[in-house]
C-alpha positions in Angstrom: -9.4 17.0 0.1 -10.8 17.3 3.6 -10.3 20.3 5.9 -10.7 19.9 9.6 -11.1 22.7 12.1 -10.9 22.1 15.9 -12.5 24.3 18.5 -13.5 24.3 22.1 -10.1 24.3 23.8 -9.3 26.6 26.7 -8.1 26.9 30.2 -10.0 24.9 32.9 -9.3 23.9 36.5 -8.7 20.3 37.4 -11.9 18.4 37.7 -13.6 20.6 35.1 -15.0 19.8 31.7 -14.5 20.8 28.1 -16.1 19.8 24.9 -14.0 19.9 21.8 -15.5 20.0 18.3 -13.9 19.2 14.9 -15.8 20.4 11.9 -15.0 18.8 8.6 -15.5 20.1 5.0 -16.3 17.7 2.2 -19.0 15.3 1.4 -17.3 12.1 2.5 -17.1 12.9 6.2 -19.6 10.2 7.0 -17.4 7.5 5.6 -14.3 8.4 7.7 -13.0 6.9 10.8 -12.3 9.9 13.1 -9.6 10.2 15.7 -8.6 12.5 18.4 -4.9 12.8 19.3 -3.0 15.1 21.6 0.5 16.3 22.0 1.9 17.7 25.3 5.0 19.9 25.4 8.1 17.9 24.8 6.2 14.7 24.2 5.2 12.7 21.1 1.7 12.9 19.7 -0.5 10.2 21.3 -3.8 8.6 20.5 -6.8 9.6 22.6 -9.9 8.2 21.0 -11.4 6.9 17.8 -14.9 6.4 16.4 -16.0 4.5 13.3 -18.1 6.0 10.5 -21.4 4.9 12.0 -20.4 5.3 15.7 -20.6 1.5 16.0 -17.1 1.2 17.5 -15.3 3.6 19.8 -12.0 3.1 21.6 -10.0 5.2 24.0 -6.6 5.4 25.4 -6.4 3.9 28.9 -5.4 7.3 30.3 -8.8 8.8 29.3 -11.2 5.9 29.6 -14.2 6.7 31.8 -13.5 10.4 31.5 -13.6 11.2 27.8 -16.4 10.4 25.3 -16.0 10.6 21.5 -19.1 11.1 19.4 -20.1 12.4 16.0 -22.9 13.9 14.0 -22.6 13.0 10.4 -25.4 15.4 9.4 -23.2 18.3 10.8 -19.9 16.9 9.6 -18.6 17.2 13.2 -16.9 15.0 15.7 -16.8 15.8 19.4 -14.7 15.0 22.4 -16.4 15.5 25.7 -13.7 15.7 28.4 -14.7 15.4 32.0 -12.8 15.2 35.3 -9.9 16.9 33.6 -6.4 16.5 35.1 -3.3 18.7 34.7 -1.7 15.8 32.7 -4.4 16.3 30.1 -2.8 19.6 29.1 -1.9 19.3 25.4 -2.8 20.5 21.9 -5.6 18.3 20.7 -5.9 17.3 17.1 -8.6 15.6 15.2 -7.8 13.4 12.2 -9.8 11.8 9.5 -8.7 8.2 8.6 -5.4 9.2 10.1 -4.6 11.0 6.8 -6.2 14.5 7.2 -5.4 16.6 10.2 -6.6 19.7 11.8 -4.5 22.5 13.2 -5.2 21.7 16.8 -6.7 23.4 19.8 -5.0 24.0 23.1 -6.3 22.5 26.3 -4.7 23.7 29.5 -5.8 22.2 32.9 -4.6 24.0 36.0 -4.1 22.3 39.3 
């Protein structure tokens, strides 16, 4: 069993930055592919970013490319999402997921215009 806890969300003005963290329990974190997803009000959950176990491969949704960066620290069992140049359309609940199987509870990000 893996437990994931997101943090770092909040209210920010357009153009600002936030850094989300996702702390994982368990000894197998370093073997997981880690994802960030988001869900805006009234919309389906959508993929944001993914990073493989050794950070060798990272991919992003087109909507966040060049603005968001996913990273991980396996020694700290934590994955991060650095979000820059935030836009109001980035407003959503952000979730991390391990191997697409284990999910956190989400953290709210609100970007004001």
